[in-house]
C-alpha positions as CSV (number, residue, x, y, z in Angstrom):
1,M,19.9,9.5,-23.9
2,E,23.2,8.9,-24.9
3,N,24.9,9.0,-21.2
4,K,22.7,6.4,-20.0
5,K,23.9,2.8,-19.0
6,Y,21.6,-0.3,-19.4
7,F,21.5,-3.2,-17.0
8,F,19.5,-6.2,-17.4
9,A,18.4,-7.8,-14.1
10,V,16.9,-11.4,-13.8
11,D,14.7,-11.6,-10.7
12,L,13.5,-14.8,-9.5
13,G,11.2,-15.6,-6.8
14,A,9.8,-18.9,-5.8
15,T,6.1,-18.3,-7.5
16,S,7.2,-16.0,-10.5
17,G,10.1,-14.2,-12.3
18,R,10.7,-11.5,-14.3
19,T,13.3,-9.7,-16.3
20,I,14.1,-5.6,-15.9
21,L,15.8,-3.2,-17.7
22,G,17.6,-0.7,-15.5
23,T,19.1,2.4,-16.6
24,L,21.5,5.0,-14.4
25,A,21.8,8.4,-15.5
26,D,22.4,11.9,-13.7
27,G,22.7,9.9,-10.4
28,K,19.4,8.3,-10.7
29,L,17.9,4.8,-11.2
30,E,15.0,4.0,-13.5
31,Q,13.4,0.6,-14.2
32,E,11.2,-0.8,-16.6
33,E,9.7,-4.5,-16.3
34,L,10.3,-6.4,-19.5
35,T,8.7,-9.7,-18.9
36,R,7.1,-11.6,-16.3
37,F,6.5,-15.4,-16.1
38,P,5.6,-17.9,-13.8
39,N,8.1,-20.2,-11.7
40,N,6.2,-23.5,-11.7
41,L,6.8,-26.5,-9.2
42,I,6.8,-29.9,-11.2
43,E,5.8,-32.7,-9.4
44,T,6.7,-36.4,-10.6
45,G,7.9,-39.3,-9.6
46,G,7.2,-38.5,-6.0
47,H,9.3,-35.3,-5.9
48,F,9.1,-31.5,-6.7
49,Y,11.6,-29.9,-8.9
50,W,12.4,-26.3,-10.6
51,D,12.1,-26.3,-14.5
52,I,15.8,-24.8,-15.1
53,Y,15.2,-24.8,-18.9
54,A,12.0,-22.8,-18.6
55,L,14.0,-20.1,-16.8
56,Y,16.6,-20.2,-18.8
57,F,14.2,-19.8,-21.6
58,E,12.7,-16.7,-20.2
59,M,16.3,-15.3,-20.0
60,I,16.4,-15.5,-23.2
61,R,13.2,-14.1,-24.3
62,G,14.1,-10.9,-22.3
63,L,17.3,-10.7,-23.6
64,K,15.8,-10.7,-27.2
65,E,13.3,-7.9,-26.3
66,V,16.5,-5.8,-25.4
67,A,17.9,-6.7,-28.9
68,R,14.7,-6.2,-30.6
69,R,14.8,-2.5,-29.3
70,G,18.3,-2.0,-30.3
71,I,19.9,-1.4,-26.8
72,T,23.4,-2.0,-25.9
73,L,23.4,-3.7,-22.4
74,T,26.4,-3.0,-20.2
75,S,26.1,-6.0,-18.0
76,I,23.6,-8.8,-16.7
77,G,23.0,-10.0,-13.4
78,I,20.5,-12.7,-11.6
79,D,19.1,-13.1,-8.4
80,T,17.0,-16.2,-6.8
81,W,15.6,-17.8,-4.0
82,G,18.4,-19.6,-1.8
83,V,19.3,-23.0,-0.8
84,D,18.6,-25.0,-4.2
85,F,21.1,-26.3,-6.5
86,V,21.9,-27.9,-9.8
87,F,24.0,-31.0,-10.6
88,I,26.2,-30.8,-13.9
89,G,27.8,-33.6,-15.1
90,K,31.4,-34.3,-16.7
91,D,30.2,-34.0,-20.3
92,G,28.8,-30.3,-19.3
93,A,25.1,-31.2,-19.4
94,I,22.7,-30.6,-16.5
95,L,21.8,-34.1,-15.0
96,R,18.5,-33.4,-13.8
97,N,16.1,-30.7,-13.2
98,P,17.1,-29.3,-9.2
99,M,14.8,-30.7,-6.7
100,A,12.8,-27.6,-4.7
101,Y,13.1,-27.0,-1.2
102,R,9.5,-27.6,-0.7
103,D,10.0,-31.2,-1.3
104,P,9.6,-33.6,1.5
105,H,12.6,-35.8,1.1
106,T,14.3,-33.4,3.7
107,F,11.5,-34.4,6.3
108,G,13.2,-35.8,9.4
109,R,16.7,-35.8,7.7
110,M,18.0,-32.8,9.3
111,E,17.1,-34.0,12.7
112,E,19.1,-37.5,11.7
113,Y,22.1,-35.6,10.4
114,L,22.3,-33.5,13.5
115,E,22.3,-36.8,15.4
116,K,24.4,-38.9,13.6
117,V,26.7,-36.9,11.2
118,V,27.6,-33.3,12.7
119,S,26.3,-32.2,16.1
120,Q,23.6,-29.0,16.1
121,R,26.1,-27.0,17.9
122,E,28.9,-27.9,15.8
123,V,27.0,-27.0,12.4
124,Y,26.0,-23.5,14.1
125,D,29.4,-22.7,15.4
126,I,30.8,-23.1,11.9
127,T,28.1,-21.5,9.6
128,G,26.1,-19.2,12.0
129,I,23.0,-20.1,10.2
130,Q,19.4,-20.9,11.5
131,F,18.2,-24.5,11.1
132,M,15.8,-25.3,8.7
133,N,15.2,-28.8,7.2
134,F,15.4,-27.6,3.5
135,N,18.9,-25.8,3.7
136,S,21.4,-27.1,1.2
137,L,23.3,-29.3,3.7
138,F,20.3,-31.5,4.6
139,Q,19.0,-31.6,1.1
140,L,22.7,-33.1,-0.1
141,Y,22.4,-35.6,3.2
142,A,19.0,-36.7,2.2
143,M,20.2,-37.2,-1.5
144,Q,22.9,-39.0,-0.2
145,Q,20.8,-41.3,1.9
146,D,18.4,-41.9,-0.9
147,G,21.2,-42.9,-3.5
148,N,20.5,-39.9,-5.6
149,V,22.0,-40.8,-9.0
150,A,22.5,-37.0,-10.4
151,M,24.2,-36.5,-6.9
152,K,26.7,-39.6,-7.5
153,M,27.4,-38.6,-11.3
154,A,27.9,-34.6,-10.5
155,E,31.1,-33.1,-11.7
156,K,29.6,-29.8,-10.6
157,V,27.2,-28.6,-7.8
158,L,25.9,-25.0,-8.6
159,F,23.4,-22.9,-6.8
160,V,20.6,-22.0,-8.9
161,P,21.7,-18.1,-9.6
162,D,25.3,-19.5,-10.2
163,A,23.8,-22.2,-12.7
164,L,21.7,-20.0,-14.8
165,S,24.9,-17.7,-15.2
166,W,26.7,-20.9,-16.0
167,M,24.4,-21.4,-18.9
168,L,24.9,-17.9,-20.2
169,T,28.5,-18.0,-19.9
170,G,30.0,-21.5,-19.5
171,E,31.9,-20.2,-16.4
172,A,31.1,-22.2,-12.8
173,V,31.1,-20.0,-9.7
174,C,29.8,-20.1,-6.5
175,E,28.7,-16.6,-5.6
176,Y,29.1,-15.9,-1.6
177,T,25.7,-14.5,-0.4
178,I,23.9,-17.4,-2.4
179,A,26.6,-19.9,-0.8
180,S,25.8,-18.6,2.6
181,T,22.1,-20.1,2.7
182,S,23.3,-23.4,2.2
183,Q,24.4,-24.0,6.0
184,M,27.7,-25.2,4.4
185,L,29.6,-21.7,4.3
186,D,32.1,-20.8,7.0
187,P,32.2,-17.0,7.3
188,K,35.3,-17.0,9.4
189,T,37.2,-18.4,6.2
190,G,35.0,-16.9,3.5
191,D,34.5,-20.2,1.9
192,L,32.6,-23.6,2.0
193,S,33.6,-25.7,5.1
194,D,35.4,-29.0,4.0
195,R,34.1,-30.7,7.0
196,L,30.3,-29.9,6.3
197,I,31.1,-30.6,2.2
198,E,32.7,-34.1,3.3
199,S,30.1,-34.9,5.8
200,V,27.6,-35.5,2.7
201,G,30.1,-37.5,0.5
202,M,30.9,-34.0,-1.4
203,K,34.4,-32.3,-2.2
204,R,35.0,-28.8,-2.4
205,S,36.4,-28.9,-5.8
206,Q,32.6,-29.8,-6.9
207,F,31.5,-26.3,-6.5
208,G,32.6,-23.3,-8.4
209,R,35.2,-21.1,-7.3
210,M,34.1,-18.2,-4.7
211,V,33.3,-15.1,-5.8
212,Q,31.8,-11.8,-4.3
213,P,29.0,-9.6,-5.3
214,G,30.1,-7.3,-8.4
215,T,32.4,-9.9,-10.0
216,Q,32.2,-10.5,-13.5
217,I,31.7,-13.9,-14.3
218,G,32.1,-14.0,-18.0
219,V,30.5,-13.0,-21.1
220,L,27.5,-14.4,-23.2
221,T,28.7,-17.5,-24.9
222,D,28.8,-17.5,-28.8
223,E,25.5,-19.9,-28.6
224,V,23.8,-17.2,-26.7
225,Q,24.9,-14.3,-28.6
226,K,23.5,-15.8,-31.6
227,M,20.3,-16.6,-30.1
228,T,19.6,-13.3,-28.7
229,G,21.1,-11.2,-31.3
230,L,23.7,-9.4,-28.7
231,G,27.3,-9.3,-28.4
232,P,29.6,-10.3,-25.9
233,V,27.6,-8.9,-22.8
234,P,29.4,-9.2,-19.1
235,V,27.3,-11.4,-16.9
236,I,28.1,-10.0,-13.1
237,A,27.8,-12.1,-10.1
238,V,25.3,-9.5,-8.2
239,A,24.2,-10.7,-4.7
240,G,22.8,-14.0,-6.0
241,H,20.4,-14.3,-3.2
242,D,17.3,-12.4,-3.5
243,T,17.5,-11.2,0.2
244,G,21.2,-10.1,-0.2
245,A,20.2,-8.0,-3.2
246,A,17.2,-6.6,-1.2
247,V,19.2,-5.5,1.8
248,A,21.8,-4.0,-0.7
249,A,19.2,-1.8,-1.8
250,V,18.2,-0.4,1.6
251,P,18.8,3.3,1.2
252,A,20.5,4.0,4.7
253,K,22.8,6.9,5.1
254,N,25.4,5.2,7.9
255,E,25.7,1.8,9.5
256,Q,23.5,2.8,12.3
257,F,20.5,1.5,11.1
258,A,18.3,-1.9,11.1
259,Y,16.2,-3.3,8.2
260,L,13.1,-5.1,7.9
261,S,12.2,-6.8,4.6
262,S,8.7,-7.0,4.8
263,G,6.4,-9.6,2.7
264,T,4.9,-12.9,3.2
265,W,7.7,-13.3,5.4
266,S,9.6,-10.8,7.6
267,L,13.3,-10.6,7.7
268,M,15.0,-8.1,10.2
269,G,18.3,-8.0,11.0
270,I,21.6,-5.4,10.9
271,E,24.5,-5.4,8.8
272,T,27.7,-6.5,10.5
273,K,31.5,-6.6,9.9
274,E,31.7,-9.8,11.3
275,A,29.6,-12.7,11.9
276,I,28.0,-13.0,15.5
277,I,28.3,-16.6,16.3
278,N,27.7,-17.2,20.2
279,D,25.6,-18.8,22.8
280,R,22.8,-16.4,22.6
281,S,22.7,-16.0,18.8
282,Y,22.5,-20.1,19.1
283,D,19.8,-19.6,21.7
284,L,17.7,-17.3,19.8
285,N,18.4,-18.7,16.3
286,F,19.6,-16.0,14.5
287,T,21.2,-16.5,11.4
288,N,24.7,-14.8,9.5
289,E,24.1,-14.6,5.8
290,G,26.6,-13.0,3.3
291,G,26.3,-9.5,2.2
292,I,28.1,-7.4,0.0
293,E,31.4,-5.7,0.6
294,G,32.4,-8.4,3.3
295,T,29.3,-7.6,5.3
296,T,27.2,-10.3,7.3
297,R,23.2,-10.1,7.3
298,F,22.7,-11.0,10.9
299,L,18.9,-11.4,11.2
300,K,15.8,-13.5,12.3
301,N,13.1,-14.7,10.3
302,I,9.4,-13.9,11.3
303,C,6.4,-14.8,10.2
304,G,5.2,-11.7,8.4
305,M,1.9,-11.4,6.2
306,W,1.7,-14.6,5.9
307,L,-0.9,-14.5,8.4
308,Y,-3.0,-12.1,6.8
309,E,-2.9,-13.6,3.6
310,R,-4.0,-16.9,4.8
311,C,-6.9,-15.6,6.7
312,R,-7.8,-13.6,3.3
313,K,-8.2,-16.5,1.6
314,E,-10.5,-18.1,4.0
315,W,-13.0,-15.2,4.5
316,P,-16.2,-15.0,2.4
317,E,-16.1,-13.3,-1.4
318,E,-17.6,-10.0,-0.2
319,V,-14.6,-9.7,2.4
320,R,-12.0,-10.8,-0.3
321,K,-13.5,-8.1,-2.6
322,L,-12.4,-5.5,-0.2
323,S,-9.3,-3.8,-1.3
324,H,-6.5,-4.1,1.3
325,P,-6.5,-0.6,2.6
326,E,-10.4,-1.1,3.2
327,L,-9.9,-4.3,5.1
328,Q,-7.1,-3.1,6.8
329,G,-8.7,0.1,7.7
330,S,-11.6,-1.5,9.4
331,A,-9.1,-3.1,11.8
332,M,-8.2,0.1,13.3
333,Q,-11.8,0.5,14.2
334,V,-11.3,-2.5,16.8
335,E,-10.2,-2.2,20.1
336,A,-6.2,-2.4,20.3
337,F,-4.4,-5.4,22.0
338,R,-7.7,-7.2,22.7
339,S,-5.9,-10.4,21.2
340,I,-2.2,-11.1,20.9
341,I,-0.5,-14.0,19.6
342,N,3.0,-15.2,18.8
343,P,3.2,-15.1,15.0
344,D,6.3,-17.5,15.1
345,D,4.5,-20.1,16.9
346,K,4.6,-23.2,15.1
347,A,0.9,-23.4,15.2
348,F,0.7,-20.9,12.6
349,A,3.6,-22.7,10.1
350,N,0.9,-24.0,7.9
351,P,-2.6,-25.0,9.5
352,S,-5.4,-26.1,7.5
353,S,-7.3,-23.1,9.0
354,M,-5.4,-20.0,9.9
355,I,-8.4,-18.4,11.3
356,E,-9.1,-21.3,13.4
357,A,-5.2,-21.5,14.5
358,I,-5.5,-17.8,15.6
359,Q,-8.7,-18.3,17.6
360,T,-7.5,-21.7,19.2
361,Y,-4.3,-19.7,20.3
362,C,-6.1,-17.1,21.8
363,R,-8.9,-19.5,23.5
364,E,-6.0,-21.5,25.2
365,T,-4.2,-18.3,26.3
366,G,-7.2,-16.9,28.2
367,Q,-7.8,-13.9,25.7
368,A,-10.9,-12.6,24.0
369,V,-11.3,-14.9,20.7
370,P,-11.4,-12.7,17.8
371,E,-14.5,-13.4,15.3
372,T,-14.9,-10.7,12.6
373,P,-12.2,-10.1,9.7
374,A,-11.4,-6.8,11.7
375,E,-11.0,-8.4,14.9
376,I,-8.4,-10.9,13.4
377,C,-6.6,-8.3,11.1
378,R,-6.2,-6.3,14.0
379,C,-4.7,-9.1,16.3
380,I,-2.2,-9.9,13.5
381,F,-1.2,-6.2,12.8
382,D,-0.7,-5.8,16.9
383,S,0.9,-9.0,17.4
384,L,3.3,-8.6,14.5
385,A,4.1,-5.1,15.9
386,L,5.1,-6.7,19.2
387,R,7.2,-9.5,17.6
388,Y,9.0,-6.8,15.7
389,R,9.9,-5.1,18.7
390,Q,11.1,-8.0,20.5
391,V,13.4,-8.8,17.6
392,F,14.6,-5.1,17.6
393,G,15.4,-5.4,20.9
394,W,17.5,-8.5,20.5
395,L,19.3,-6.7,17.7
396,K,19.9,-3.7,19.8
397,D,21.9,-5.9,22.2
398,F,23.9,-7.9,19.3
399,A,24.9,-4.4,17.5
400,A,28.1,-2.7,18.1
401,F,26.6,0.7,17.3
402,N,23.1,2.7,17.9
403,L,20.1,1.7,15.9
404,N,18.7,5.2,15.1
405,V,16.3,4.0,12.1
406,L,14.6,1.0,11.0
407,H,14.0,0.8,7.2
408,V,11.3,-1.4,6.0
409,I,11.5,-2.6,2.5
410,G,9.4,-4.9,0.3
411,G,5.6,-4.8,-0.5
412,G,4.9,-4.8,3.3
413,S,6.0,-1.2,3.5
414,L,2.7,-0.2,1.9
415,N,0.8,-1.3,4.8
416,K,0.7,2.2,6.7
417,Y,-1.0,0.8,9.7
418,L,1.2,-1.9,10.4
419,T,4.6,0.3,9.7
420,Q,3.2,3.1,12.3
421,F,2.5,0.1,14.6
422,T,6.3,-1.0,13.9
423,A,7.4,2.8,14.7
424,D,5.6,2.8,18.1
425,A,6.3,-0.7,19.2
426,C,10.1,-0.2,18.6
427,N,9.8,3.5,19.3
428,V,12.1,4.4,16.4
429,E,12.0,6.3,13.1
430,V,10.9,3.9,10.4
431,L,11.4,4.7,6.9
432,A,9.5,2.9,4.3
433,G,10.4,1.9,1.0
434,P,11.4,1.0,-1.7
435,Q,8.8,-2.0,-2.6
436,E,10.9,-3.4,-5.5
437,C,13.8,-3.5,-3.6
438,T,15.4,-6.6,-4.9
439,A,15.6,-5.6,-8.7
440,I,17.3,-2.5,-7.5
441,G,20.0,-4.3,-5.6
442,N,20.6,-6.4,-8.5
443,I,21.1,-3.4,-10.9
444,M,23.0,-1.1,-8.6
445,L,25.5,-3.9,-7.9
446,Q,25.8,-4.0,-11.7
447,A,26.5,-0.4,-11.8
448,K,29.0,-0.8,-9.1
449,A,30.8,-3.5,-11.1
450,S,31.0,-1.2,-14.1
451,G,32.6,1.5,-12.2
452,D,29.5,3.9,-11.9
453,V,29.3,3.8,-8.4
454,A,32.0,3.6,-5.8
455,D,31.1,1.6,-3.0
456,I,27.7,0.5,-0.9
457,W,27.1,3.8,0.4
458,Q,27.3,5.8,-2.8
459,M,24.9,2.9,-4.4
460,R,22.5,3.8,-1.4
461,Q,22.7,7.5,-1.9
462,I,21.3,7.1,-5.5
463,I,18.6,4.5,-4.6
464,A,17.4,7.3,-1.8
465,N,17.4,9.7,-4.6
466,S,15.6,7.7,-7.0
467,V,12.7,6.3,-4.7
468,D,10.0,7.7,-2.3
469,M,10.0,6.8,1.2
470,V,7.6,7.7,3.7
471,A,8.7,8.6,7.3
472,Y,6.9,7.2,10.3
473,H,7.4,8.4,13.7
474,P,6.3,7.4,17.1
475,T,3.3,9.2,18.1
476,G,4.0,9.4,21.7
477,D,1.8,6.5,23.1
478,K,5.3,4.6,24.2
479,A,3.4,3.8,27.8
480,V,0.7,2.2,26.1
481,W,3.0,0.2,23.8
482,D,5.2,-0.8,26.9
483,Q,1.9,-2.0,28.4
484,A,1.1,-4.2,25.5
485,Y,4.5,-5.5,25.1
486,E,4.3,-6.8,28.9
487,K,0.8,-8.7,27.8
488,Y,2.5,-10.0,24.8
489,L,5.5,-11.6,26.6
490,K,3.0,-13.0,29.2
491,V,0.7,-14.5,26.6
492,T,3.6,-15.9,24.5
493,N,5.3,-17.6,27.5
494,Q,2.0,-19.2,28.4
495,K,2.6,-21.3,25.1
């Protein structure tokens, strides 16, 4: 027990959060969830906000539990969702709870900015980031146009994980991976773009100093030490963006891999030494987000199990009572490739009825219309696998190395049917796991900062030794999948 080191990870998603105690000993990692709590959106005054004080309270609650157990922490790390930020006043106080990326104040503002302020191509050439209306750049533009008082009075602007670290330490930083989600980071310089910051009336000096994952931000303030009963524990800037932490936890053996972070949404990409910003990446709307050790996460967002989850909510109670394996297993009894959709078609973004949206798509493209839950499930799984094949093919063209394996991480890696389909469609070995990759990446980056691991590859070796992975190989039905892919291309080109 004495040779163990203890790391405290705060892992915050857009609906819930948790605190995790990670231990590293004898080349293996273990985790224990200490607390779990909701992350509620607050609607007031016509806007949606995050409760930054509630999140701070939950961090303190988790740290108090550590102190109650008499555990000595090596460090603390925080990861969260991307793009959102907190305004800090000259007196060192938070000016207002941070506005949530789901707030409608950005609707139409991205298009307005790209038409009137900086062109779409120039923004992409600077940042290499895909265009989404809630990116920080467009949030700030919307606030500027609306005369947001907190923005006008801000001395500092801190992204959410950096704001929470500031609340613990009093030190203001701008962690690289979370900054890359803002659409204001220039990967060529490794810093925020003055051109883009100034375009929304801000200055670079208002953002914290840029730090890379694994940098010590500071130690717990006297106030926090008194509240928690802990000592001056270091707070580490891990990969503050949760996807960055997740990709850091991919248990790959070498650089010749692609990853698929599979959940409600899917993120498929590769790690590169340099950002890939060219005509083709622009046309295909690929994004370049910050990674660890100077890498870039070159990836594409894909609508994932969102389709399945939304349909499941609409089915009758007797269907919803079925376990996921039972419902998904029934889909395997249905004819393959009977109905195919493009999961990323705008029709599936947020329809009032996902079932009707899928049926309408199939009807309009002259296909058999799926009616039963099994038929709809099969349509979703076949289509996702074929979309993965398409994106995987693009990644192979972009990569400067061979892609010998696809690592599927996150909760979606437990779907054995879709994972096997992915291996078949992409004609590549798929390694599934771990599921709780975000917290693992957070903890291992703290271990790297403490000197317990030398680099990303030693991190990944420890993770591989600590988690169970399941290997899926193509079943040999390549001709069948090739034919299905031709149908997918034909169907999706009709829309």
